[in-house]
Each structure stands twice: as C-alpha cells, then as structure tokens.
C-alpha positions in Angstrom: 95.6 107.8 106.0 95.6 105.0 103.5 99.2 104.2 102.5 100.6 102.1 99.7 99.4 98.7 101.0 95.9 100.0 101.6 95.7 101.7 98.3 97.0 98.6 96.5 94.3 96.5 98.3 91.6 99.0 97.1 93.0 98.7 93.5 92.7 94.9 93.7 89.2 95.2 95.1 88.1 97.5 92.4 89.6 95.3 89.7 87.7 92.4 91.1 84.4 94.2 91.4 84.1 96.6 88.5 86.7 95.8 85.8 84.9 95.8 82.4 81.9 97.8 83.7 80.4 100.6 81.6 79.4 103.9 83.2 75.9 104.9 82.5 75.9 108.2 84.3 77.8 110.1 87.1 76.5 112.1 90.0 78.8 114.5 91.9 77.6 115.9 95.2 80.7 117.7 96.2 82.3 119.5 93.3 85.7 120.1 95.0 86.4 116.4 94.8 86.9 116.9 91.1 90.3 118.5 90.6 92.3 119.6 87.5 91.2 121.5 84.4 88.1 119.3 83.8 85.4 120.5 86.2 82.5 118.4 87.6 79.9 119.2 84.9 82.2 118.1 82.1 83.6 115.3 84.2 80.1 113.8 84.4 79.5 114.2 80.6 82.8 112.8 79.4 82.5 109.5 81.4 79.1 108.6 80.0 79.4 105.3 78.1 83.1 104.8 79.0 84.2 101.3 79.9 86.6 100.6 82.7 89.4 98.8 81.0 92.0 98.5 83.8 93.3 99.8 87.1 96.8 100.8 88.1 98.5 102.2 91.2 101.4 104.7 91.4 102.5 105.4 95.0 99.2 106.3 96.8 97.3 107.1 93.6 94.8 104.8 92.0 94.5 105.1 88.2 91.3 104.1 86.4 91.8 103.4 82.7 89.0 104.0 80.2 89.0 103.8 76.4 89.6 107.6 76.1 90.4 108.8 79.6 92.3 108.1 82.7 90.9 108.9 86.2 93.5 109.5 88.9 92.1 109.1 92.4 93.8 110.1 95.6 92.0 108.9 98.7 93.9 111.2 101.1 92.8 110.8 104.7 89.6 108.7 104.7 88.4 108.3 101.1 87.0 104.9 100.1 85.0 103.2 97.4 82.0 100.9 97.8 80.0 98.9 95.2 76.3 98.7 95.8 73.1 97.9 93.9 71.7 101.2 92.6 68.5 100.7 94.7 70.5 100.8 98.0 70.1 104.3 99.6 73.2 106.5 99.7 75.2 106.5 102.9 76.2 109.8 104.5 79.4 111.3 103.1 78.8 109.8 99.6 80.2 112.4 97.2 80.6 110.8 93.8 78.5 108.0 92.3 79.3 106.2 89.1 76.1 104.5 87.9 77.0 101.4 86.0 75.1 99.9 83.1 74.6 96.6 85.0 72.5 98.2 87.7 75.2 98.7 90.3 76.9 101.9 91.7 80.5 102.5 92.3 80.4 105.0 95.2 83.1 107.3 96.6 82.7 108.2 100.2 84.9 110.6 102.2 84.1 111.9 105.7 86.7 114.7 105.5 86.2 115.5 101.8 90.0 115.6 101.3 90.2 113.1 98.5 90.5 114.2 94.8 89.7 112.8 91.4 91.4 114.2 88.2 90.3 113.2 84.7 92.9 113.5 82.0 93.3 112.2 78.4 94.6 108.6 78.3 98.3 108.7 78.2 98.8 111.8 80.3 98.1 110.2 83.7 101.7 109.6 84.7 102.9 113.0 83.7 100.4 115.0 85.8 101.5 116.9 88.9 101.9 114.7 91.9 102.6 111.5 90.0 105.5 112.6 87.8 107.7 113.6 90.8 107.2 110.3 92.7 110.2 108.1 93.5 110.4 104.5 92.4 107.9 101.9 93.6 109.3 100.0 96.7 110.0 96.7 94.9 113.2 94.8 94.2 112.8 95.5 90.5 112.2 99.3 90.7 113.9 100.4 93.9 117.7 100.3 93.3 119.8 100.1 96.5 122.9 101.9 95.1 120.8 104.8 93.9 119.1 104.9 97.3 122.4 105.1 99.1 123.9 107.7 96.8 120.8 109.9 97.2 120.8 109.7 101.0 124.4 110.8 101.0 123.4 114.1 99.6 120.5 114.7 102.1 121.3 116.5 105.3 117.8 115.9 106.6 116.3 113.6 109.2 115.5 110.2 107.6 111.8 110.0 108.6 110.5 113.1 106.9 112.7 112.4 103.9 111.1 109.0 103.4 107.6 110.6 103.9 108.0 113.1 101.0 107.6 110.4 98.3 110.5 111.6 96.1 113.0 109.0 97.3 110.6 106.1 97.2 106.9 106.1 96.6 104.1 105.0 98.9 105.6 105.2 102.4 103.4 106.9 105.0 103.6 107.3 108.7 102.9 103.8 109.8 105.3 102.0 107.4 108.1 104.5 107.8 108.1 103.8 111.6 108.0 100.0 110.9 110.8 100.0 108.4 113.0 102.2 110.5 112.5 99.9 113.5 113.2 96.8 111.3 116.5 98.5 110.2 117.3 99.7 113.7 117.6 103.3 112.6 116.4 106.3 114.7 113.8 108.4 112.9 115.9 111.6 113.6 119.1 110.2 112.2 120.5 112.5 109.4 120.1 110.7 106.1 123.7 111.5 105.1 125.0 109.9 108.4 123.7 106.5 107.5 126.4 103.9 106.7 126.2 101.7 103.6 125.2 98.7 105.7 122.4 100.6 107.4 121.1 101.9 104.1 121.1 98.3 102.8 119.1 97.2 105.9 116.7 100.0 105.4 116.2 99.3 101.7 115.5 95.7 102.5 113.1 96.6 105.4 111.1 99.0 103.2 110.5 96.4 100.6 109.7 93.7 103.1 107.4 95.7 105.3 105.4 97.1 102.4 105.3 93.7 100.7 104.1 91.9 103.8 101.4 94.6 104.4 100.1 94.3 100.8 99.8 90.5 101.4 97.9 91.2 104.6 95.5 93.6 102.9 96.9 96.7 104.7 96.5 98.0 108.2 93.1 99.0 109.7 93.4 102.1 111.9 90.1 103.4 113.3 87.6 103.1 110.5 89.6 102.4 107.3 88.3 99.5 105.1 89.2 98.4 101.6 87.0 98.5 98.5 85.5 95.1 99.5 84.4 96.4 102.9 87.0 94.3 104.6 89.4 95.4 107.3 93.1 94.9 106.7 95.0 92.5 108.9 98.6 93.9 109.1 97.9 95.7 112.4 98.4 92.5 114.2 102.0 92.4 112.8 102.9 96.0 113.7 106.1 96.2 115.8 106.2 99.8 117.0 103.4 101.9 115.5 100.7 102.5 118.1 102.7 100.6 120.7 103.8 103.5 123.0 104.7 102.1 126.4 104.6 98.5 125.3 107.8 96.5 125.6 109.9 96.2 122.4 109.6 92.8 120.8 113.4 92.6 120.5 114.8 94.0 123.8 111.8 94.7 126.1 112.4 98.4 126.4 109.2 100.4 126.3 108.4 101.9 122.9 108.5 105.7 122.9 106.5 108.2 120.9 107.7 111.6 119.8 106.8 114.2 117.2 108.9 114.2 114.0 107.8 116.6 111.2 104.4 117.0 113.1 103.8 113.3 112.8 103.4 110.9 115.8 106.5 108.7 115.6 107.1 105.4 117.4 110.5 103.9 118.0 112.6 101.8 120.5 115.1 104.0 122.3 117.4 101.0 122.9 117.3 99.4 119.4 117.2 102.7 117.4 119.9 104.8 119.0 120.3 108.4 117.9 124.1 108.0 117.3 124.4 111.0 115.0 122.8 114.4 115.0 124.2 116.8 112.4 
C-alpha cells in the first residue's frame, strides 16, 4: 500500500504534470471509485471546465484543488495516476479518466478497485471524515515530541498498531512503522505506556527521519508500485528490516524475524528490539 512518502511523491508528480490544466470532460468506468454524497454522474458534470489550481497532501490523502471544488483521493492498495496523450489506448484497470483541454488525459488505474475519490465544495476538504481525525504530519514543525510522549502514556496498547491507526501521527504504514521502530530500538509489541521518555524521543526522531528520507528517495517500490511519473521509488535499497526476514541485522548480525502484529507482517531484530515489557 502506498504510504506517506509514496503519496507525497505522487502529489509532486501530479503538480509537475498537470497543475494549471483544465478538465474538458470526465469518464468514470467504475462508479464505486466515486465516494461521498456526490455520485459519479454529478461528479462528471461538476468538473467540466474546472482548472486544477493546486495539490496538497494530508496523511495518505491527495487533495486536488479546483476553483470551486476539492477532490480528495485515497489510493488505498494499488491506485495510481498516469498522464497520457488522449490518443493512447486505455490500459486494463483504468477506472477514471480526466480528459484535459490540452489533449492529454489524467488517468486513474487501480487493480483492486479499493481507491476512492470524494468531491466536496472547496473549503470542506479538511473537515471530511477520514481527514479530520488524522494526527499531525510527521515533521519537526507539526509533530510535537512532548504531546507525543504524553499521549503514549495514556495508551495501554502495543506501539505498532497504535502508530498504524493514523490518529497519533499521520502517514505511517506497515513499512515505515517497522523501520522507525527498528531505528529507535523498540519492539513492535511494547505497550505504548511502557516507553520511557528517552525511548519516545528516539522514536519521535526516527519517525521524522525515516519518512523524510523516504520522501527524498521517492518512496519505496514493493511489487508493482510506481509514482505518477511512472518511476519506481528508491528507498527500498535503504530498508533495514522490512522484507529482510532471515537476513543479518545491520547493527548486530542477528537474523531479522517476522511475526504478525495486528494482522500485519512485522519485521524486527530480536536482539536490538527487546520485548522488555508486556502489560
């Protein structure tokens, strides 16, 4: 699933490719992609003549800004955007096509059809369900360490699923939670309220650094994921534990282990990330 770094890379790609473009017409081939109160027929009509004025990202959501509307897009498992000349035949699994006035198409493809687009009046995009409950962005400016520590003190829950639920900090998914916990030397099953202040400080720093480094690298390519420019991310070469089951830990040489935590495959070093507290 695309996580924050991959989604941010898609946002940058879209900004480079179609910022300022005007929508001539829209085709929707799978109506369920269109979510919210505005259904696909109205969705297609409302966007005719609208100009793309900007792009934003909140957590794993991409926000398209138009003059009158905002389009909130969640890629889910395998959603992706491609820009092609309108004369190029549609690929399999193309579900939404924005025909642009300059003769190009912005195409949304999704093998599993899990992705969703929601059109709302401009100004309502950050108050819609899903976005309004998100935690802060994982940056030094937005992600306050003291608030993070005080919040974890109240949570008698394993740290990995807590970080995955997006309410403590936005944008973390399975790959980057594993990487941040490894960097901070914290076992994924540690109870959040058992973490000492220094451990939380290390985790706070690791979350910001891991996600920042991944954004710079264009994200991580797992299986078939590519960004909006059709390029594969490069962060997979920097992964320390994710997908490394049985491979020696880069710090101590102990083989990396894989377990299930909250139904998610979870990678960690049993020597560097000791389970010192189970409550």
